[in-house]
N, CA and C of each residue as an Amber inpcrd file, in Angstrom:
protein
   405
  73.8760000  81.4970000  39.5630000  74.9780000  82.0150000  38.7820000
  76.3040000  81.5890000  39.3920000  76.8000000  82.2790000  40.4270000
  78.0560000  81.9160000  41.0610000  77.8210000  81.3140000  42.4050000
  78.7920000  80.5800000  42.9310000  78.6710000  79.9510000  44.2430000
  78.7000000  81.0850000  45.3000000  77.8670000  80.9910000  46.3530000
  77.9110000  81.9710000  47.3500000  79.2610000  81.8500000  48.1750000
  79.6830000  82.9220000  48.6840000  80.8820000  82.8610000  49.5710000
  80.4370000  82.3460000  50.9360000  80.8940000  81.1740000  51.2680000
  80.4070000  80.5090000  52.4870000  80.9650000  81.1770000  53.7360000
  81.9710000  82.0370000  53.5950000  82.5390000  82.7380000  54.7370000
  81.7160000  83.9810000  55.1200000  80.7560000  84.2890000  54.3730000
  79.9570000  85.5740000  54.6140000  78.6440000  85.2710000  55.3080000
  78.3790000  85.9590000  56.3340000  77.1180000  85.9540000  57.0080000
  76.1120000  86.8000000  56.2740000  75.3690000  86.2540000  55.3800000
  74.4480000  86.9940000  54.4930000  73.4820000  87.8450000  55.3000000
  72.9790000  87.3190000  56.4390000  72.0030000  88.0490000  57.2230000
  72.6880000  89.3180000  57.7610000  73.9300000  89.2480000  58.1750000
  74.6280000  90.4100000  58.6740000  74.7030000  91.5430000  57.5710000
  75.0850000  91.1250000  56.3850000  75.2260000  92.0400000  55.3080000
  73.9000000  92.6030000  54.8140000  72.8860000  91.7690000  54.8900000
  71.5450000  92.2170000  54.5400000  71.0970000  93.3270000  55.4990000
  71.3470000  93.1130000  56.8220000  71.0150000  94.1230000  57.8170000
  71.8230000  95.3890000  57.6170000  73.0970000  95.2350000  57.2890000
  73.9900000  96.3590000  57.0930000  73.5180000  97.1710000  55.8650000
  73.1700000  96.4930000  54.8140000  72.6330000  97.2050000  53.6310000
  71.3090000  97.9120000  53.8760000  70.4090000  97.2530000  54.5790000
  69.1050000  97.8770000  54.9180000  69.3090000  99.1030000  55.8710000
  70.2230000  98.9980000  56.7340000  70.5350000 100.1370000  57.6610000
  71.1140000 101.2950000  56.8770000  71.9640000 101.0210000  55.9380000
  72.6280000 102.0330000  55.0990000  71.5150000 102.7060000  54.2280000
  70.6190000 101.9040000  53.7030000  69.5220000 102.4050000  52.8650000
  68.6460000 103.3940000  53.7210000  68.3070000 102.9890000  54.9290000
  67.4770000 103.7660000  55.8210000  68.1800000 105.0700000  56.1950000
  69.5200000 105.0250000  56.4550000  70.2630000 106.1990000  56.7490000
  70.3200000 107.1840000  55.5590000  70.4550000 106.6860000  54.4080000
  70.4960000 107.5490000  53.1950000  69.1120000 108.1960000  52.9860000
  68.1090000 107.4350000  53.1020000  66.7300000 107.9880000  52.9680000
  66.4880000 109.0700000  54.0350000  66.9100000 108.8450000  55.2990000
  66.7390000 109.7910000  56.3620000  67.5080000 111.1210000  56.0330000
  68.7140000 110.9250000  55.5290000  69.5680000 112.0640000  55.1910000
  68.9570000 112.8600000  54.0330000  68.4230000 112.1730000  53.0600000
  67.7260000 112.8400000  51.9540000  66.5280000 113.6720000  52.4610000
  65.7960000 113.0480000  53.3540000  64.6350000 113.7740000  53.9160000
  65.0860000 115.0190000  54.6340000  66.1330000 114.8760000  55.4340000
  66.6830000 116.0070000  56.1710000  67.1900000 117.1240000  55.2150000
  67.8760000 116.7090000  54.1500000  68.3660000 117.6870000  53.1840000
  67.2480000 118.4350000  52.4700000  66.2040000 117.7170000  52.0730000
  65.0070000 118.3480000  51.5010000  64.3590000 119.3190000  52.4550000
  64.2580000 118.8700000  53.7080000  63.6440000 119.7400000  54.6890000
  64.4790000 121.0500000  54.8960000  65.7650000 120.9360000  54.9580000
  66.5820000 122.0660000  55.1000000  66.4820000 123.0010000  53.8780000
  66.4210000 122.4440000  52.7100000  66.2870000 123.1830000  51.5320000
  65.0020000 124.0040000  51.4560000  63.9090000 123.3490000  51.8680000
  62.6140000 124.0510000  51.9320000  62.6390000 125.1490000  52.9620000
  63.2730000 124.9100000  54.1240000  63.3560000 125.9960000  55.1300000
  64.1450000 127.1470000  54.5960000  65.2690000 126.8750000  53.9070000
  66.1630000 127.9550000  53.4600000  65.5520000 128.7380000  52.2550000
  64.7120000 128.0580000  51.4590000  64.1380000 128.7150000  50.3560000
  62.6830000 129.0740000  50.5550000  62.2390000 129.0460000  51.8210000
  60.8570000 129.3560000  52.1430000  60.5380000 130.8280000  51.7930000
  59.2650000 131.0540000  51.4610000  58.8440000 132.4420000  51.0120000
  59.1690000 133.4750000  52.0740000  59.0150000 133.1630000  53.3660000
  59.3080000 134.2330000  54.3700000  60.7930000 134.6130000  54.4020000
  61.6250000 133.7810000  53.7630000  63.0820000 134.0810000  53.6560000
  63.3810000 134.8170000  52.3570000  62.4350000 134.9210000  51.4570000
  62.7420000 135.3990000  50.1420000  62.8450000 136.9080000  50.0300000
  62.0590000 137.6340000  50.7110000  62.0970000 139.0790000  50.6120000
  61.0000000 139.6350000  51.5140000  61.0260000 140.9720000  51.7170000
  60.1170000 141.5320000  52.6790000  58.6610000 141.6280000  52.1510000
  58.4010000 142.4600000  51.1850000  57.0610000 142.6770000  50.7330000
  56.8780000 142.0950000  49.3130000  57.8320000 142.3080000  48.5090000
  57.6320000 141.9560000  47.0500000  57.7250000 140.4440000  46.7650000
  58.2630000 139.6740000  47.6970000  58.5030000 138.2450000  47.3930000
  59.6490000 138.0220000  46.5420000  60.5330000 138.9750000  46.3230000
  61.7250000 138.8040000  45.5460000  62.9390000 139.0710000  46.4320000
  64.0490000 138.4490000  46.1370000  65.3090000 138.6180000  46.8990000
  65.6630000 140.1180000  46.7950000  66.2770000 140.5830000  47.9210000
  66.6830000 141.9910000  47.9850000  68.0590000 142.1910000  47.3610000
  68.8000000 141.1430000  47.1600000  70.1640000 141.3080000  46.6910000
  70.5130000 140.1550000  45.7200000  71.1950000 140.5360000  44.5480000
  71.5430000 139.5170000  43.5890000  72.3740000 138.4040000  44.1370000
  73.2830000 138.7440000  45.0850000  74.1760000 137.7320000  45.6410000
  73.3410000 136.6620000  46.3840000  72.2160000 136.9790000  46.9570000
  71.3760000 135.9870000  47.6210000  70.8760000 134.9880000  46.5900000
  70.5210000 135.4360000  45.3860000  70.0340000 134.5880000  44.3470000
  71.0950000 133.5780000  43.9520000  72.3200000 134.0180000  43.7480000
  73.4400000 133.1830000  43.3890000  73.6740000 132.0790000  44.4730000
  73.5710000 132.5160000  45.6950000  73.7500000 131.5750000  46.8260000
  72.7030000 130.5030000  46.8220000  71.4330000 130.8910000  46.5640000
  70.3510000 129.9250000  46.4960000  70.5660000 128.9460000  45.3770000
  70.9640000 129.4150000  44.2060000  71.2230000 128.5580000  43.0580000
  72.3320000 127.5850000  43.3690000  73.3700000 128.0460000  44.0370000
  74.4590000 127.1260000  44.4140000  74.0150000 126.0610000  45.4000000
  73.1840000 126.4190000  46.3490000  72.6460000 125.4750000  47.3380000
  71.7490000 124.4330000  46.5920000  71.0000000 124.8660000  45.6100000
  70.1470000 123.9560000  44.9240000  70.9920000 123.0020000  44.1080000
  72.1210000 123.4680000  43.4750000  73.0230000 122.6190000  42.7360000
  73.6580000 121.5670000  43.6260000  74.0890000 121.9520000  44.8100000
  74.6910000 121.0640000  45.7350000  73.7040000 120.0160000  46.2100000
  72.4640000 120.4730000  46.4610000  71.4090000 119.4710000  46.8620000
  71.1560000 118.4830000  45.7940000  71.1320000 118.9620000  44.5170000
  70.9080000 118.0770000  43.4010000  72.0170000 117.0560000  43.2560000
  73.2300000 117.4670000  43.4310000  74.3670000 116.5190000  43.3810000
  74.2630000 115.5170000  44.4790000  73.9550000 115.9650000  45.6930000
  73.8070000 115.0120000  46.8210000  72.7310000 114.0120000  46.5220000
  71.6500000 114.4680000  45.9490000  70.5200000 113.5640000  45.6740000
  70.9220000 112.5690000  44.6180000  71.6430000 112.9570000  43.5800000
  72.1340000 112.0610000  42.5170000  73.0590000 110.9890000  43.0940000
  73.9280000 111.3910000  43.9680000  74.8600000 110.4290000  44.6200000
  74.0760000 109.4580000  45.4600000  73.1350000 109.9780000  46.1840000
  72.3020000 109.0900000  47.0550000  71.4790000 108.0750000  46.2550000
  70.9190000 108.5770000  45.1490000  70.1780000 107.7390000  44.3240000
  71.0220000 106.5970000  43.7210000  72.1860000 106.9440000  43.3050000
  73.1700000 105.9740000  42.8060000  73.4830000 104.9290000  43.8590000
  73.7600000 105.3280000  45.0850000  74.0140000 104.4390000  46.1570000
  72.8560000 103.5580000  46.5300000  71.6520000 104.1330000  46.4800000
  70.4220000 103.3560000  46.7310000  70.2700000 102.2720000  45.6950000
  70.5180000 102.5780000  44.4600000  70.4460000 101.5270000  43.3870000
  71.4930000 100.4640000  43.6250000  72.7200000 100.8350000  44.0440000
  73.7350000  99.8600000  44.3770000  73.3240000  98.9290000  45.5200000
  72.6710000  99.5370000  46.4630000  72.1780000  98.7680000  47.6800000
  71.1380000  97.7670000  47.2060000  70.1340000  98.2070000  46.4380000
  69.1260000  97.3160000  45.9570000  69.7350000  96.1570000  45.1240000
  70.7630000  96.4710000  44.2720000  71.3790000  95.4310000  43.5130000
  72.1200000  94.4360000  44.4310000  72.7500000  94.9380000  45.4770000
  73.4190000  94.0800000  46.4390000  72.4810000  93.1510000  47.1620000
  71.3110000  93.6650000  47.4740000  70.2860000  92.8600000  48.1610000
  69.7820000  91.8150000  47.2010000  69.6660000  92.0700000  45.9290000
  69.3590000  91.0830000  44.9620000  70.3670000  89.9720000  44.8720000
  71.6550000  90.3980000  44.9430000  72.7340000  89.4470000  44.9200000
  72.7410000  88.5340000  46.0940000  72.3040000  89.0760000  47.2610000
  72.1550000  88.2560000  48.4600000  71.0780000  87.1850000  48.1410000
  69.9470000  87.6130000  47.6310000  68.8280000  86.7110000  47.3580000
  69.2220000  85.6500000  46.3320000  70.0170000  85.9470000  45.3270000
  70.3870000  84.9860000  44.3140000  71.6630000  84.2080000  44.6510000
  72.2830000  84.5090000  45.8010000  73.4460000  83.7520000  46.1810000
  74.7670000  84.1320000  45.5780000  74.8310000  85.3160000  44.8980000
  76.0580000  85.7440000  44.3320000  76.7410000  86.8660000  45.1160000
  76.1540000  87.2990000  46.1980000  76.8000000  88.3940000  46.9770000
  78.1230000  87.9750000  47.5180000  79.1390000  88.8350000  47.4470000
  80.4970000  88.5980000  47.9010000  81.3610000  88.2080000  46.7680000
  80.8460000  87.9680000  45.6220000  81.6170000  87.6480000  44.4280000
  81.6840000  88.9000000  43.5190000  82.8670000  89.1850000  43.0010000
  83.0990000  90.3130000  42.0900000  82.3650000  90.0280000  40.7920000
  81.6180000  90.9910000  40.3170000  80.8260000  90.8020000  39.0760000
  81.7560000  90.8250000  37.8380000  82.9670000  91.3050000  37.9760000
  83.8740000  91.2900000  36.8440000  84.7210000  90.0980000  36.7680000
  85.4740000  89.7390000  37.8490000  86.3990000  88.6060000  37.7860000
  85.8720000  87.3600000  38.4330000  84.7400000  87.4710000  39.1210000
  84.0920000  86.3990000  39.8490000  84.8740000  85.9520000  41.0900000
  85.8970000  86.6860000  41.3740000  86.6790000  86.3540000  42.5870000
  85.9100000  86.8320000  43.8650000  86.4490000  86.4950000  45.0260000
  85.8270000  86.8550000  46.2590000  86.1300000  88.3160000  46.6190000
  85.1280000  89.0850000  47.0060000  85.3930000  90.4430000  47.4840000
  85.7780000  90.3180000  48.9120000  86.8830000  90.9960000  49.3080000
  87.3400000  91.0240000  50.6920000  86.3260000  91.3990000  51.7230000
  86.3070000  90.7090000  52.8340000  85.3590000  90.9650000  53.9090000
  85.4900000  92.3520000  54.4250000  86.6570000  92.9210000  54.5570000
  86.8530000  94.2800000  55.0280000  86.2380000  95.2530000  54.0580000
  86.3800000  95.0460000  52.8220000  85.7560000  95.8850000  51.7920000
  84.2470000  95.8530000  51.9350000  83.6960000  94.6410000  52.1040000
  82.2340000  94.4820000  52.2450000  81.7110000  95.1570000  53.4910000
  82.5070000  95.1220000  54.5350000  82.0910000  95.7910000  55.8190000
  81.9780000  97.3120000  55.6420000  82.9050000  97.8540000  54.8340000
  82.9400000  99.3100000  54.6510000  81.9920000  99.7690000  53.5630000
  81.9610000  99.0040000  52.4660000  81.1080000  99.3360000  51.3430000
  80.3520000  98.1130000  50.8670000  79.3620000  97.7380000  51.6450000
  78.6760000  96.4640000  51.3820000  77.9080000  96.4560000  50.0620000
  77.6940000  97.6280000  49.4780000  76.8680000  97.6660000  48.2120000
  77.7740000  97.5390000  46.9700000  79.0430000  97.5480000  47.1140000
  79.9310000  97.5170000  45.9520000  79.9620000  96.0930000  45.3070000
  79.8130000  96.0800000  43.9810000  79.7690000  94.8260000  43.2620000
  81.0710000  94.2630000  42.7040000  82.1310000  95.0790000  42.9010000
  83.4680000  94.6950000  42.4020000  84.4940000  94.5930000  43.5020000
  85.4460000  93.7100000  43.2780000  86.5890000  93.6770000  44.1990000
  87.3850000  94.9430000  43.9950000  88.3350000  95.2060000  44.9250000
  89.0730000  96.4700000  44.8770000  89.8730000  96.5610000  43.6030000
  90.5260000  95.4620000  43.1210000  91.3380000  95.5220000  41.9520000
  90.4820000  95.8230000  40.6710000  89.3390000  95.2190000  40.5660000
  88.5140000  95.4220000  39.3820000  87.9110000  96.8470000  39.4340000
  87.5880000  97.3870000  40.6120000  87.0440000  98.7140000  40.6410000
  88.1550000  99.6910000  40.2700000  89.4000000  99.4570000  40.7360000
  90.4970000 100.3000000  40.4080000  90.6880000 100.3580000  38.8870000
  90.6270000  99.1640000  38.2410000  90.8000000  99.0370000  36.8100000
  89.6900000  99.8320000  36.1190000  88.4240000  99.6770000  36.6020000
  87.3120000 100.3850000  35.9770000  87.4620000 101.9230000  36.0940000
  88.0010000 102.3480000  37.2140000  88.2160000 103.7760000  37.4210000
  89.2450000 104.2810000  36.4640000  90.3200000 103.5580000  36.2900000
  91.3840000 103.9100000  35.3800000  90.8520000 104.0010000  33.9200000
  90.0690000 103.0170000  33.5520000  89.4470000 103.0890000  32.1920000
  88.5600000 104.2770000  32.0230000  87.7990000 104.5560000  33.0980000
  86.9090000 105.7380000  33.0310000  87.7360000 107.0230000  32.9130000
  88.8320000 107.1140000  33.7100000  89.6940000 108.3400000  33.6440000
  90.2830000 108.4630000  32.2260000  90.6910000 107.3350000  31.6450000
  91.2420000 107.3840000  30.2930000  90.3010000 107.8570000  29.2890000
  89.0220000 107.4060000  29.3960000  87.9740000 107.8140000  28.4460000
  87.6640000 109.3250000  28.5980000  87.7610000 109.8270000  29.8470000
  87.4250000 111.2600000  30.0800000  88.5860000 112.2280000  29.7460000
  89.7910000 111.6500000  29.5980000  91.0030000 112.4820000  29.3130000
  90.8120000 113.1640000  27.9530000  91.2410000 114.4300000  27.8470000
  91.1830000 115.1000000  26.5420000  92.1280000 114.4630000  25.5680000
  91.7400000 114.4160000  24.3310000  92.5230000 113.7860000  23.2590000
  93.6310000 114.6970000  22.7760000
């Protein structure tokens, strides 16, 4: 598709992406483990198996909502990482998918999974904000 950016050490970014993927998966595992510990039956109530106070139920629901949001964000980033690894394989990594310009090396170091240059991502965010604004 596009020419590879010859200034980019693809092996470095492949390792960076794989390390980021491993860290996210480890964090997800830790989050799930914490959730199970906090919602374990021995924590739920003394004899009846039900919470003793309504406020505890609300707190648990809030924790579950937070965990779900974290998981959704992690899944989105994992997809972005997989896509970036595919771009490395096909030689298009480091090129913006919108304008086909070069993505800055500093941006790739910080967010190696991002498919857009900073300018195109900013434009996309502005368009998204405009679409979400009430009419």
